[in-house]
C-alpha positions as CSV (number, residue, x, y, z in Angstrom):
1,M,85.6,130.0,92.2
2,N,82.1,130.1,93.7
3,K,80.4,127.4,95.7
4,T,78.0,126.4,92.9
5,A,80.8,125.8,90.4
6,S,82.7,123.8,92.9
7,I,79.8,121.5,93.6
8,A,79.1,121.1,89.9
9,L,82.7,120.2,89.2
10,L,82.7,117.7,92.1
11,L,79.6,116.0,90.8
12,I,81.1,115.7,87.3
13,V,84.2,114.1,88.7
14,V,82.2,111.6,90.8
15,S,80.0,110.8,87.8
16,T,83.1,110.2,85.6
17,L,84.8,107.9,88.2
18,V,81.6,105.9,88.7
19,N,81.2,105.3,85.0
20,G,84.8,104.0,84.8
21,Q,85.9,106.3,82.0
22,G,89.7,106.5,81.3
23,F,89.6,110.3,81.1
24,I,89.2,111.3,84.7
25,D,90.5,114.9,84.7
26,Q,88.2,117.9,84.5
27,I,88.7,121.5,83.3
28,L,86.0,124.0,84.2
29,L,85.9,127.0,81.8
30,K,84.7,130.5,82.5
31,S,82.1,129.9,79.7
32,G,80.5,127.3,81.9
33,D,81.6,124.4,79.8
34,T,83.5,121.4,81.3
35,I,86.1,119.4,79.5
36,T,86.4,115.8,80.5
37,C,89.9,114.7,79.6
38,K,93.3,113.5,80.7
39,I,95.7,116.4,81.4
40,S,99.2,115.8,80.2
41,L,100.9,119.2,81.0
42,I,100.3,122.5,82.7
43,N,102.6,125.5,82.2
44,D,102.3,129.2,82.9
45,Q,100.0,129.8,80.0
46,N,98.1,126.6,78.9
47,I,96.7,123.3,80.0
48,F,97.5,120.5,77.5
49,Y,95.1,117.6,77.5
50,T,93.9,114.5,75.7
51,Y,90.2,113.9,75.1
52,K,88.1,111.3,73.3
53,K,85.8,112.1,70.5
54,K,83.9,109.5,68.6
55,R,86.2,106.8,70.0
56,T,89.3,108.7,68.8
57,E,91.8,110.3,71.1
58,K,92.6,113.9,70.3
59,H,95.1,116.4,71.7
60,D,94.3,120.0,72.5
61,F,95.1,122.8,74.9
62,V,93.2,125.6,76.6
63,P,94.7,129.0,77.9
64,L,94.8,129.3,81.6
65,M,93.1,132.7,81.4
66,E,89.9,130.9,80.2
67,V,89.9,128.3,83.1
68,V,88.0,128.7,86.3
69,D,89.3,125.5,87.9
70,Y,90.6,122.0,87.1
71,T,91.2,118.6,88.7
72,W,94.2,116.7,87.7
73,V,93.4,113.2,89.2
74,S,95.4,111.2,86.7
75,K,98.6,112.9,87.9
76,D,98.0,111.6,91.4
77,I,97.3,108.1,90.2
78,K,100.4,108.1,87.9
79,N,102.7,109.3,90.8
80,Q,101.2,107.0,93.3
81,I,103.6,104.3,94.6
82,P,101.9,100.9,94.5
83,P,101.7,99.3,97.9
84,K,103.9,96.3,98.5
85,N,101.8,93.2,99.0
86,P,103.0,91.4,102.2
87,L,103.5,87.7,102.0
88,P,100.7,85.7,103.5
89,L,101.5,84.6,107.1
90,Y,102.3,80.9,107.5
91,N,100.6,81.0,110.9
92,S,98.9,84.1,112.4
93,K,98.3,82.5,115.8
94,D,99.9,84.3,118.7
95,K,99.6,81.4,121.2
96,W,101.4,78.2,121.3
97,H,99.5,75.2,119.9
98,I,100.3,71.6,120.6
99,G,100.6,69.0,117.8
100,I,101.6,65.4,117.0
101,I,104.5,64.7,114.7
102,L,105.8,61.6,113.0
103,S,109.1,61.8,111.2
104,Q,111.7,59.6,109.5
105,Q,115.3,60.7,109.4
106,F,118.0,59.1,107.2
107,N,121.4,60.2,108.7
108,Y,123.8,57.6,107.5
109,P,124.8,55.5,109.3
110,L,121.8,56.2,111.6
111,R,118.1,56.0,110.7
112,H,115.5,57.4,113.1
113,T,111.8,56.8,113.3
114,S,110.2,59.2,115.7
115,P,106.7,60.0,117.1
116,G,106.7,63.2,119.1
117,I,104.9,66.2,120.5
118,S,105.2,69.5,118.8
119,L,104.6,73.1,119.8
120,S,103.8,75.8,117.1
121,K,103.5,79.6,117.3
122,R,103.6,81.8,114.2
123,N,106.7,80.7,112.2
124,H,108.2,78.6,115.0
125,N,107.9,74.9,115.5
126,L,109.5,72.8,118.2
127,W,109.2,69.1,118.8
128,L,110.4,66.5,121.3
129,G,110.0,62.7,121.3
130,P,111.6,59.2,121.5
131,E,113.3,57.7,118.5
132,Y,113.7,54.2,117.3
133,T,117.2,54.2,115.9
134,L,118.7,51.7,113.5
135,L,122.5,51.6,113.4
136,L,123.4,50.7,109.8
137,E,127.2,50.3,110.5
138,N,129.5,50.7,113.5
139,P,130.6,54.2,114.4
140,P,134.3,55.0,113.8
141,G,136.5,53.5,116.5
142,D,137.9,50.2,117.6
143,P,137.1,47.6,114.9
144,I,136.7,44.8,117.4
145,E,133.8,46.6,119.1
146,V,130.5,45.1,117.9
147,Y,127.5,47.3,118.2
148,K,123.8,46.4,118.7
149,K,121.9,47.5,115.6
150,N,118.7,48.6,117.3
151,C,118.7,51.3,120.0
152,L,116.6,54.0,121.5
153,S,117.3,57.7,121.5
154,L,115.8,61.1,122.3
155,G,115.2,63.6,119.6
156,I,114.6,67.4,119.9
157,G,114.3,69.9,117.0
158,Y,113.4,73.3,115.9
159,R,112.0,74.4,112.5
160,Y,111.6,78.0,111.3
161,I,108.9,78.2,108.6
162,F,109.1,81.2,106.2
163,N,106.1,83.1,105.0
164,S,105.4,82.4,101.3
165,S,103.3,83.6,98.4
166,W,103.0,80.0,97.2
167,K,99.7,78.3,97.9
168,N,100.0,75.8,100.8
169,I,103.8,75.6,100.4
170,N,106.3,77.2,102.8
171,L,110.1,76.8,102.9
172,F,111.8,76.1,106.2
173,L,115.2,75.8,108.0
174,Q,115.6,73.1,110.6
175,T,118.0,71.9,113.2
176,N,117.8,68.6,115.0
177,F,119.6,66.8,117.9
178,S,119.5,63.1,118.7
179,F,120.9,61.6,121.9
180,V,121.5,57.9,121.0
181,Q,122.3,55.3,123.6
182,V,124.2,52.5,121.9
183,E,125.1,49.2,123.3
184,Y,128.2,47.3,122.2
185,K,130.4,44.4,123.0
186,E,134.1,45.0,123.6
187,Y,136.3,42.0,122.9
188,Q,139.6,41.5,124.8
189,L,142.4,39.0,124.5
190,G,142.2,38.0,128.2
191,P,139.5,37.5,130.8
192,P,136.7,38.4,130.8
193,F,137.2,38.4,126.9
194,V,133.8,40.1,126.3
195,T,132.5,43.2,128.1
196,N,129.1,44.7,127.5
197,R,129.2,48.5,127.4
198,T,127.0,51.5,126.6
199,K,127.7,55.0,125.5
200,I,125.9,58.1,124.2
201,I,126.3,59.4,120.6
202,V,125.1,62.9,120.1
203,E,124.0,63.6,116.5
204,N,123.2,67.1,115.2
205,T,121.8,68.0,111.8
206,M,120.7,71.0,109.8
207,A,118.3,71.0,106.8
208,V,116.4,73.1,104.3
209,G,113.0,71.9,103.1
210,A,109.4,72.6,102.4
211,N,106.1,72.3,104.3
212,Y,102.9,71.4,102.4
213,Q,99.6,72.3,104.2
214,L,96.9,69.7,103.8
215,P,93.2,70.2,104.7
216,G,92.3,69.6,108.4
217,N,95.4,71.0,110.1
218,F,97.7,68.3,108.6
219,E,101.1,69.2,107.1
220,L,103.6,67.2,105.2
221,F,107.3,68.2,105.3
222,G,110.6,67.1,103.8
223,G,114.1,68.4,103.7
224,I,117.8,67.6,103.0
225,G,121.0,68.8,104.6
226,F,124.0,67.6,106.5
227,G,125.2,66.9,110.0
228,S,127.7,65.1,112.2
229,Y,127.8,62.7,115.1
230,D,130.3,61.8,117.8
231,F,130.2,61.3,121.6
232,F,129.7,64.9,122.6
233,L,127.4,67.8,121.6
234,M,128.0,69.8,118.3
235,A,130.9,67.5,117.2
236,L,132.0,68.1,113.6
237,E,134.4,65.2,113.2
238,H,132.1,62.7,111.4
239,F,130.2,64.3,108.5
240,I,126.9,62.7,107.5
241,P,124.3,63.4,104.8
242,H,120.8,64.1,106.2
243,A,117.3,63.7,104.8
244,T,114.0,63.9,106.6
245,V,110.3,63.4,105.8
246,G,107.3,63.5,108.1
247,V,103.7,64.5,108.8
248,E,102.3,66.7,111.6
249,Y,98.9,67.4,112.9
250,I,98.4,70.7,114.8
251,F,95.4,71.0,117.2
């Protein structure tokens, strides 16, 4: 095939693609004619193709001995594997960013209200802060011990936020620990009859939930799960239901 024929064939192909026609294959004949078509099969003797004439698709073939060259673009498009669209990143920032978080946890028999400081990087979110804790009923133990309902605690947590194709919504997994200092009165039959005591309850929870991204770097989140509490870390003796809601602002 000479250089002039190659250039002519290339110009025809480019013209066809620009015009957006569905028949993007080209067959250049020895007679000088060019067939714009969609090639369906090529064997040892013929090229079979479909072409359009007066808005009607027709089928034909041409012997290979009459062909100078051809381009089978539609075959490459048909066999091309479509690329997988990656999920949009929840957070593409590679550096840690500080934030402010306010959360409410319902972990019966404990309820926590907590302002805190958060750190965020990509899909990771950490937070730490004081908690105002309301003790809705006495922990398991001696029934003659009377607990103070209001107490302070320290909360620390981690949330992994998944990438998502949903607009502004991302699912997450979360774990949280609360170190609650409770005060109670221990009653006795003899002197001193009443003794004021304190002890630490360690509560740990896990949850699944969803983040909703609001304009202006605000995020709402909520989740449900389960947990346990006792007087030492990672205790599983006292099962509790868990629910959490909150809002976070990331600088």
